[in-house]
LOPA-137915 format. One line per field, with one value per residue (C-alpha): residue number from 1; x, y, z; chain. Coordinates in steps of 0.05 Angstrom, whole numbers. Example, Ala and Ser with C-alpha at 12.3 -4.5 7.8 and 13.67 -1.06 7.14 Angstrom:
BEGIN
nr	1, 2
xx	246, 273
yy	-90, -21
zz	156, 143
kette	A, A
//
This chain:
BEGIN
nr	1, 2, 3, 4, 5, 6, 7, 8, 9, 10, 11, 12, 13, 14, 15, 16, 17, 18, 19, 20, 21, 22, 23, 24, 25, 26, 27, 28, 29, 30, 31, 32, 33, 34, 35, 36, 37, 38, 39, 40, 41, 42, 43, 44, 45, 46, 47, 48, 49, 50, 51, 52, 53, 54, 55, 56, 57, 58, 59, 60, 61, 62, 63, 64, 65, 66, 67, 68, 69, 70, 71, 72, 73, 74, 75, 76, 77, 78, 79, 80, 81, 82, 83, 84, 85, 86, 87, 88, 89, 90, 91, 92, 93, 94, 95, 96, 97, 98, 99, 100, 101, 102, 103, 104, 105, 106, 107, 108, 109, 110, 111, 112, 113, 114, 115, 116, 117, 118, 119, 120, 121, 122, 123, 124, 125, 126, 127, 128, 129, 130, 131, 132, 133, 134, 135, 136, 137, 138, 139, 140, 141, 142, 143, 144, 145, 146, 147, 148, 149, 150, 151, 152, 153, 154, 155, 156, 157, 158, 159, 160, 161, 162, 163, 164, 165, 166, 167, 168, 169, 170, 171, 172, 173, 174, 175, 176, 177, 178, 179, 180, 181, 182, 183, 184, 185, 186, 187, 188, 189, 190, 191, 192, 193, 194, 195, 196, 197, 198, 199, 200, 201, 202, 203, 204, 205, 206, 207, 208, 209, 210, 211, 212, 213, 214, 215, 216, 217, 218, 219, 220, 221, 222, 223, 224, 225, 226, 227, 228, 229, 230, 231, 232, 233, 234, 235, 236, 237, 238, 239, 240, 241, 242, 243, 244, 245, 246, 247, 248, 249, 250, 251, 252, 253, 254, 255, 256, 257, 258, 259, 260, 261, 262, 263, 264, 265, 266, 267, 268, 269, 270, 271, 272, 273, 274, 275, 276, 277, 278, 279, 280, 281, 282, 283, 284, 285, 286, 287, 288, 289, 290, 291, 292, 293, 294, 295, 296, 297, 298, 299, 300, 301
xx	1040, 994, 1009, 1043, 1089, 1053, 1106, 1065, 1004, 1031, 999, 1034, 1018, 953, 886, 880, 949, 930, 974, 966, 895, 858, 798, 770, 703, 664, 676, 630, 641, 658, 720, 762, 818, 789, 841, 856, 928, 949, 981, 974, 900, 856, 801, 732, 714, 759, 794, 830, 857, 931, 948, 958, 951, 878, 865, 897, 964, 963, 900, 897, 960, 1027, 1064, 1134, 1132, 1108, 1093, 1083, 1131, 1105, 1130, 1188, 1163, 1192, 1176, 1170, 1204, 1269, 1312, 1363, 1309, 1293, 1367, 1381, 1321, 1333, 1407, 1388, 1338, 1385, 1441, 1402, 1383, 1456, 1483, 1433, 1445, 1520, 1508, 1463, 1515, 1569, 1530, 1483, 1527, 1496, 1540, 1506, 1503, 1471, 1433, 1365, 1369, 1396, 1346, 1289, 1312, 1316, 1246, 1219, 1252, 1221, 1151, 1161, 1186, 1125, 1078, 1114, 1112, 1037, 1026, 1063, 1024, 958, 982, 962, 1029, 1100, 1127, 1204, 1214, 1169, 1204, 1273, 1250, 1224, 1292, 1327, 1286, 1289, 1364, 1367, 1328, 1371, 1435, 1414, 1387, 1447, 1494, 1458, 1461, 1532, 1562, 1522, 1498, 1537, 1601, 1599, 1524, 1510, 1559, 1533, 1462, 1483, 1518, 1458, 1410, 1455, 1460, 1384, 1375, 1425, 1398, 1326, 1345, 1383, 1327, 1275, 1312, 1326, 1252, 1260, 1211, 1144, 1106, 1034, 966, 978, 1046, 1017, 959, 1004, 1053, 999, 964, 1029, 1050, 984, 988, 1060, 1046, 985, 1025, 1081, 1030, 999, 1068, 1085, 1021, 1035, 1107, 1083, 1030, 1058, 1133, 1188, 1183, 1108, 1090, 1163, 1158, 1221, 1269, 1295, 1277, 1211, 1248, 1296, 1238, 1201, 1265, 1276, 1203, 1212, 1272, 1235, 1177, 1226, 1254, 1182, 1170, 1232, 1204, 1139, 1178, 1218, 1152, 1126, 1187, 1184, 1111, 1124, 1178, 1138, 1074, 1102, 1095, 1111, 1182, 1160, 1135, 1207, 1204, 1150, 1194, 1251, 1205, 1181, 1251, 1276, 1219, 1235, 1310, 1298, 1252, 1305, 1361, 1321, 1303, 1376, 1397, 1345, 1365, 1438, 1422, 1381, 1438, 1488, 1444, 1436, 1512
yy	-742, -713, -662, -692, -637, -587, -533, -514, -552, -568, -607, -660, -714, -678, -709, -680, -691, -751, -799, -849, -869, -804, -778, -848, -854, -916, -937, -974, -1048, -1064, -1055, -1018, -973, -905, -857, -869, -884, -884, -951, -932, -917, -964, -1010, -983, -1047, -1025, -958, -960, -1031, -1016, -944, -902, -837, -854, -857, -843, -879, -893, -935, -1010, -1027, -1044, -984, -1009, -1076, -1103, -1038, -1057, -1024, -985, -1005, -963, -908, -845, -781, -816, -790, -823, -817, -779, -727, -719, -713, -662, -618, -621, -604, -545, -518, -524, -496, -432, -427, -434, -384, -330, -346, -336, -270, -245, -264, -227, -166, -153, -138, -146, -98, -46, 5, -42, -93, -60, -53, -123, -154, -117, -143, -214, -211, -182, -238, -289, -261, -262, -334, -353, -323, -358, -423, -417, -400, -463, -503, -485, -496, -563, -570, -554, -487, -492, -417, -405, -458, -430, -359, -384, -415, -350, -308, -363, -363, -288, -297, -356, -318, -258, -297, -344, -285, -253, -316, -334, -264, -238, -298, -363, -366, -425, -435, -436, -493, -532, -524, -548, -609, -625, -620, -665, -716, -719, -726, -783, -817, -815, -839, -899, -915, -909, -953, -1005, -1008, -982, -926, -952, -896, -920, -890, -886, -853, -802, -785, -778, -732, -688, -680, -665, -616, -580, -573, -549, -497, -471, -463, -427, -381, -363, -351, -306, -265, -256, -235, -184, -152, -165, -160, -207, -279, -284, -347, -369, -427, -404, -389, -421, -493, -491, -466, -525, -574, -545, -541, -615, -628, -586, -627, -693, -667, -647, -718, -745, -697, -726, -796, -772, -738, -802, -840, -789, -799, -875, -876, -830, -875, -938, -914, -875, -802, -754, -726, -654, -678, -685, -609, -620, -672, -622, -568, -612, -635, -563, -541, -596, -583, -509, -527, -572, -520, -465, -510, -529, -456, -434, -490, -472, -398, -417, -460, -404, -351, -392, -399
zz	249, 301, 354, 415, 438, 483, 477, 416, 392, 323, 266, 226, 176, 164, 150, 80, 52, 11, 49, 105, 90, 103, 65, 58, 24, 2, -69, -114, -116, -44, -2, -52, -29, -11, -37, -110, -125, -51, -31, 42, 43, 83, 58, 74, 111, 169, 156, 223, 219, 207, 195, 259, 221, 210, 285, 352, 346, 421, 418, 424, 386, 417, 390, 406, 371, 305, 267, 194, 146, 88, 19, -7, -52, -82, -44, 24, 86, 107, 169, 127, 111, 185, 204, 149, 164, 238, 228, 183, 232, 291, 249, 235, 308, 331, 280, 302, 375, 364, 327, 383, 435, 397, 373, 432, 493, 562, 602, 646, 589, 538, 580, 573, 498, 486, 533, 499, 431, 459, 488, 423, 384, 432, 420, 345, 349, 390, 338, 281, 319, 330, 257, 237, 288, 256, 185, 154, 119, 137, 113, 112, 106, 166, 208, 191, 207, 273, 286, 271, 319, 372, 363, 377, 441, 464, 448, 490, 549, 549, 548, 607, 649, 629, 639, 697, 738, 726, 685, 637, 645, 570, 557, 617, 591, 522, 551, 595, 535, 493, 550, 557, 482, 476, 539, 516, 446, 474, 523, 469, 419, 473, 490, 561, 546, 520, 485, 491, 505, 580, 572, 523, 569, 630, 594, 565, 633, 669, 615, 617, 693, 688, 636, 674, 738, 701, 668, 735, 764, 706, 715, 789, 772, 720, 763, 832, 820, 842, 821, 829, 869, 873, 825, 789, 846, 910, 928, 890, 829, 832, 839, 780, 740, 749, 731, 668, 647, 659, 617, 562, 563, 555, 497, 463, 469, 437, 382, 369, 364, 314, 270, 277, 257, 198, 172, 182, 149, 90, 108, 51, 50, 66, 133, 155, 167, 219, 254, 253, 281, 337, 357, 356, 402, 451, 451, 463, 521, 551, 542, 576, 634, 644, 638, 689, 737, 733, 745, 808, 836, 823, 854, 918, 928
kette	A, A, A, A, A, A, A, A, A, A, A, A, A, A, A, A, A, A, A, A, A, A, A, A, A, A, A, A, A, A, A, A, A, A, A, A, A, A, A, A, A, A, A, A, A, A, A, A, A, A, A, A, A, A, A, A, A, A, A, A, A, A, A, A, A, A, A, A, A, A, A, A, A, A, A, A, A, A, A, A, A, A, A, A, A, A, A, A, A, A, A, A, A, A, A, A, A, A, A, A, A, A, A, A, A, A, A, A, A, A, A, A, A, A, A, A, A, A, A, A, A, A, A, A, A, A, A, A, A, A, A, A, A, A, A, A, A, A, A, A, A, A, A, A, A, A, A, A, A, A, A, A, A, A, A, A, A, A, A, A, A, A, A, A, A, A, A, A, A, A, A, A, A, A, A, A, A, A, A, A, A, A, A, A, A, A, A, A, A, A, A, A, A, A, A, A, A, A, A, A, A, A, A, A, A, A, A, A, A, A, A, A, A, A, A, A, A, A, A, A, A, A, A, A, A, A, A, A, A, A, A, A, A, A, A, A, A, A, A, A, A, A, A, A, A, A, A, A, A, A, A, A, A, A, A, A, A, A, A, A, A, A, A, A, A, A, A, A, A, A, A, A, A, A, A, A, A, A, A, A, A, A, A, A, A, A, A, A, A, A, A, A, A, A, A, A, A, A, A, A, A
//
């Protein structure tokens, strides 16, 4: 499973994991299977003929229809594996968010300390996420630790917005995130969203531009004060908030495609943790965009 979520550039279904037809090398005697004992390895005559993990999965194939199914085998990823790992990761995140909300008050006397802890947790979560992104295999302990620190940050920032800016904002952001998740899942399964090479290229280009603009805005805010270039407040903030939510929905479609490809082509079971990691990143992105948008609307009242 290759990186398709630009929140973090993560690796998945890696080239050297011994699955999905990687590490092919010519064998004596003609077009023998390249990786010994691997039923999903590709013949040397055309190593990119069927398996999308041996090439760009958004190449010439029709990615929504006719994907060949890998033979059932022990140790292969299943949809239950993905659901369980994703539920575990989100569960850890939610528990730590609830603890942060309860134990880190955001009244005038404690706001600075709580906010500082939340920002520190966000930085640690970012580092852990980047470490996982550059690892060739999933590290469940690392992913769950990331979820814990991300939960602390989300708990603090949600409490700040909910208690000091917009009452009920956290629940509204949760409902909005769930609605987008369900909507994209239904649209993807119904074939209304076609995840192909053009879709992938458009989303990645749009995400890169969005992240660069937000980074420039943050730099201006840090060194110039206020909201920098104004991309996160007022009318421009609303526009960019909506764009952020649309990008999050596109990331979800890419994540669903990752999972679908992993199931179809026999990814190893441990790769379900990477699917859980990617889905968690996308859901956090969506939640924060909804929370920011609600805060902007409330501030303009």
